[in-house]
C-alpha positions in Angstrom: 83.2 -96.4 -149.1 84.7 -99.7 -149.2 88.2 -98.3 -148.0 86.5 -96.8 -145.1 85.0 -100.0 -144.0 88.1 -102.0 -144.3 89.7 -99.7 -142.0 86.8 -99.5 -139.5 87.0 -104.0 -139.7 90.6 -103.6 -139.0 89.9 -101.3 -136.2 87.6 -103.5 -134.6 89.7 -106.5 -135.1 93.5 -105.0 -134.0 90.8 -103.7 -130.7 89.7 -107.3 -129.6 92.6 -109.1 -130.1 94.4 -106.3 -127.6 91.4 -107.2 -125.3 92.1 -111.2 -125.5 95.6 -111.1 -124.0 94.4 -108.5 -121.2 92.8 -110.8 -118.9 93.0 -109.9 -115.2 94.2 -112.3 -112.8 91.8 -113.0 -110.0 91.2 -115.1 -106.7 87.7 -115.5 -105.8 86.9 -116.1 -102.4 84.3 -118.0 -100.9 83.3 -117.6 -97.0 80.8 -120.5 -95.8 79.6 -120.9 -92.4 79.5 -124.2 -91.7 77.8 -124.2 -88.4 74.1 -124.4 -86.8 74.4 -120.7 -85.6 75.1 -117.2 -87.9 77.9 -115.2 -88.1 78.0 -111.4 -88.7 80.3 -108.7 -89.3 82.7 -110.8 -91.1 85.7 -109.4 -92.3 88.5 -110.5 -94.7 91.8 -108.5 -95.4 93.4 -109.2 -98.2 96.5 -107.8 -99.6 95.5 -104.4 -100.3 92.3 -104.4 -99.5 89.2 -105.6 -97.4 86.0 -107.1 -98.0 83.3 -107.7 -95.4 79.5 -109.1 -95.0 77.4 -108.2 -92.4 75.5 -111.3 -91.8 76.2 -115.1 -93.1 73.3 -117.5 -91.9 74.1 -121.1 -91.0 75.1 -123.7 -94.7 75.6 -119.6 -95.9 78.2 -119.1 -98.7 79.2 -115.8 -100.2 81.7 -115.3 -102.6 83.9 -112.3 -103.7 86.6 -111.5 -106.2 89.2 -109.6 -106.0 92.6 -108.7 -107.9 95.7 -108.8 -105.6 98.2 -106.4 -106.1 100.4 -107.0 -103.2 101.7 -109.9 -101.2 100.6 -110.6 -97.4 98.5 -113.1 -95.7 94.8 -113.4 -95.4 93.2 -111.9 -92.4 89.8 -113.0 -91.1 87.4 -111.1 -88.4 84.3 -112.2 -87.8 81.5 -112.6 -84.3 80.0 -115.6 -83.5 76.0 -116.2 -82.4 76.9 -115.4 -78.7 78.9 -112.4 -79.6 82.4 -113.3 -79.1 85.0 -111.9 -81.4 87.2 -114.5 -83.7 90.2 -113.8 -85.7 91.7 -116.2 -88.1 95.1 -115.4 -89.8 95.7 -117.4 -92.8 97.7 -118.3 -96.1 100.0 -115.7 -98.0 98.7 -114.8 -101.3 100.9 -112.4 -103.8 100.6 -110.2 -106.3 98.6 -111.4 -109.4 97.5 -115.0 -107.2 95.0 -116.6 -110.1 92.7 -119.0 -108.5 90.4 -119.6 -105.4 90.3 -119.9 -101.4 87.7 -121.0 -99.7 87.2 -119.8 -96.3 85.0 -121.9 -93.9 83.5 -120.4 -90.5 82.0 -121.8 -87.5 81.5 -120.6 -84.4 84.9 -121.1 -82.8 86.7 -120.0 -85.9 87.8 -120.4 -89.4 90.4 -122.3 -91.8 91.1 -121.4 -95.3 91.9 -123.9 -98.6 93.3 -122.2 -100.9 93.9 -123.3 -104.6 96.0 -120.8 -106.0 98.6 -120.2 -108.7 101.1 -117.7 -108.6 103.0 -115.9 -111.6 
C-alpha cells in the first residue's frame, strides 16, 4: 500500500512540475474611452483573431487577454456618439508576445500604447 501511495505522489509531483513550465504567453488588451461621449461597436483585430465590445461609456475601460498565434498589426474600428465610423491601424504584434496594449479611444480616433516583449 505504501508503494502505491508513493507512486501516486510521484505522479502528482511530475504532473505539477510539467505544468510549471507551460505558461501561455498572453497579451492583455485594455480599451479605454477617454471622451465625454459613449462609443459603440468596437472591434479589435489582432494577429489571428478578433474581439469586440458593444458599448463603452465615457471613462469606461474593458480588458481582454489573448494569445497571439501570428504576427500582424492591431486594427481598431468603432462608432462615435454621432454615428460616424473610425478606423485605426496600430503597432505590429508578434506571435508569442507577452505583455499589454492599452488602446485609448475618443470621438475622433484611437491610439495604442504597447508594452510587450517578443520571444
